[in-house]
N, C-alpha and C positions, 0 to 999 in steps of 0.2 A: 577521593580522601583520603590522607596520608594520616595515620594515625599512631601518634607517641605512646613510648613503652610508660607511662605513666602508670604509677599504683592506681585500680579503683575497678569498682564490682557492680555490674550489669552496663550497660550504653551498648548495646548488642543493636550492628545494623542491619534492620529488614528489610529486604528487596522484596519487590511484588511483580509480577508482568503477565498478563494474561490471570492463570488459573494456578502459577506458579508460584512461590517463595522459597527466601532462600535466607539464612541468618547468617552474617559474618558475626566473630567474636574475634576482635581483633585483639584483646584482652590476652583473651587464655593464647593465640598463637606468639603472641610478643612472651610472654611469661615459662611458654615453652622452650625458649629457644638459650642455647649456652650464653648468648652475647649478647649483648643491646643491641635490638634492631626494630627494626619499624614495619609497622604495615599500611598496607596501602590495597584501595581499590576504585576499577572503575567502572564504570556503570552508564548510560545510552541515558536522554534527556528523560526521556519519555518512559522513567524505568518509576515507577513510585516507592520510595523509601520514608523509612522511618529512622530514629534513634531513639529505643529503649529508655526507660529511667536510669540513671545513674542514683547507685545507690550510697554508693560513698565513692572518697576519693576524688578525684581530678580526670575527665575525660580530657586530653591538647586532641585537636586535630587542627590539619589544616586542607580545606579546599579549594579545588580548582575548575573551575570552566575551562574544559576545553572545546576549540570552534576546529568547522574546517575552513579550511583557504579556499580558494580557486585553483584546481588544483591543475597542473603543468599540462598534463598528460591530455590527453583530448578522449571526448566521450567515449561510456566504453569500458575505461582503464577503473578498476575502484580506487576508491581512493582509500577505503580500508581493508586491511589484511583479511581475507575470507576463515575462518575454520577448512582446511583443505580437508580436513575429516568429514565433518556437517556436508560438505561437497562432493566428496566421495561418495556416500551414502546416496546420497539424493540424486547426484548424477546414474550409479549404477541405478537404482529403483525404476528411474525415469526411460534405461535405457532396457531396462525387460519388460517395461508398457510397449515401448513402443518396436519390439521384437514379436509380442503377440499379433496375431492378425485378426483378436478381437476385441483388442482396443481401439476406438474411436476407426474401423475398419475403410470408412469415406473420408477419411480426416477431418477437421471442427477445431475447436479454437478452448485451450487451454486458461483458467483464468485463475490469479493467485491477487489475492488480497495484499494491499500491503501491513505487515506485521509493528510499523514505529512508524513516529511521527517526523514529519520532514518541512523544514519552512517552504512551506507552499504557497504561490500567490499568486492572482492574476498575471503577474508579470515570469512567470517559469515555464523557460522552455522543458516538457516535459523530458526528451531525451539526453535531454542535461544533467537531467536527476539520479541515472545509470551511475556515475561517478560519484553518489551519495549514498547510496546504498548499504545498508548495514544489516547484521545481525540476518536471520533465516532470509531476509526479502535478497539482501548478497547471493549467498548460498544458493535460492534459486535462480537468479537473472547468469550466475559463471556458472552451474550447471548446466542450464541451458547453450550457454553459449557453447561448452564443450561438447553439445551434440551438436552444434552444428544446427538449434532448434528458431534461433535470431529471435530472440523473445525485446517486447517493447512495450512501453508506460504508454499507456491509454489512459484518457479521463471518461469518465461514465454521468453523464447528467441525468438527473429525473426526467421520468418521460411523462407522468400523468400526477399531474398535485395526487397526494397520499398515497401514492403508489409505490409500493416499496418490492415489489418484486421485475422491476419493469425499468430500464432508460437510452439515454440516447449516445455511443459514443465516437469519441472525435480521437483525432493523433493530435491535438493542440489544443491549450486553456482559451476560452474566450472569454468574452465579459460584455454585458449588458450590450448585443448585440442590434443595430437599426433596421427594428421592421415594421411591417404593418399590424399592428397587434387587432385590429377590428376582422380584418381577414385569416388568419395566421396564430397559431400559439409558437411561444419559444421553442418545444422543441420540434416543431413540424418547420419553422426555418433553420435549426440546427440541422434538420435532413435532408432540406431542398437546397440549400445557399453552400452550405459547410460536409456535405457528402458524411455527415451524421448515417450511422445504423442503427436500427431496433438490435436491444439485445438483453438479455433477461440475468437480474441480478444477483438469484440467486438455484441453488438446485433444482431441478426439477421441476422447472416452471414453463409452463406452456411457454413458445414463443410466439409474441403478435410484433405486426409493424408499429412506427405510426403513422399516426395521420399525419397529414401536410397540413389539413384547414379544418377551421372550426367545425366547419359544414358538412364533415362528411365527405363523399363520393363514391368513384366504382376502385377499384383498383386499383388502376395506374394513379392514383391520389396517392397511395403510398407506397413509406418508402425501403430500401433493404432490410433488411433484418439476418443477425449471430446469433447462433444458440452459445455460450459457454458452456464449458464444463469446468466450473471451481474447485481445483486442486484446495486452496483454504479460502475460507470463505470471503466476499469481496465486505469492507467495511468502509465508513466513514470515518474514522480515524486522523484521515489529509482533507475533512470536507473545506470547499470551498462555498460561500452564500451569495447570487449574485441577486438583484434588485431584476425584476422585470414588471412590463404592464401586463396583466391581464382584463380584458373583456369579457363579462357576463353580461347579466340586468343592466350594470356600470361599469365603467371606466376604474380598475383598481388596480394597485402596489403591490402585488405577488414577490416572493422568494421561489429561486432556481439552487437548487444544489447539484454540485457536482464533486466526485473524490479522482482521482487519480489509482493505477493498479496494474498490475505485469500481465502481458498475454501472447500466448505462444501458436501459431499458427499451425498446427501438424496433419502432414501428405500423410493422404492414405495410405491404408496397409501395402495396395501392390507396391510404390514410389521410395518407400522405406527401407534404407539398407542393413 
């Protein structure tokens, strides 16, 4: 958004993201310059923005929509230049944790909920999304890469209906799988056929495994599980909704939801350099 130095009062631009708010007063900035100047501000599309009332004069602006095209570089090379100071601070904090033998002494998995919105569809290749990460998501990815931690994008599907604390994690996005809904649940199919693992979606939640069928069974009927230590909360900002068939007293249409996130697997303290 480019703001011209026309005489006016009011019209400040207010930007909001999560619990933060910034006010951009272009009129004061341009009029404080010794020569005529333009003011400009750029922000991501998921930033809430508001122009306050212009109380006098005319506020003249030109607004551009900027789009990322397919990058020439391969996956892993960020399209958006990161804030190097923020990356350095995060890298230093993670490095300090890794040096501590008390931090995940037996190893484990760190999870980072994506802070920004992305054009995610059922055709999205998860690992290609790393080239489009922005803001703090890009900082996390770059800092982990610099520490040789090999971060990767994963998608977490709902485990059970109305359960906000557990999910099934996959390394790819799938849609409307063909499965026997009379004998098997949607999440059970994800575990049995696609190698999904049961995970916790909230910090401090006790881990449990996903039943492969509707009808219970012994432990051999349960899938693998993986506990995630969430550094930033899992969220549904990029949630996808898939239709599935459920089987109770009668066959009915249900919905399954999934969201991508960043995960990093940490080796045991004895194996960390």
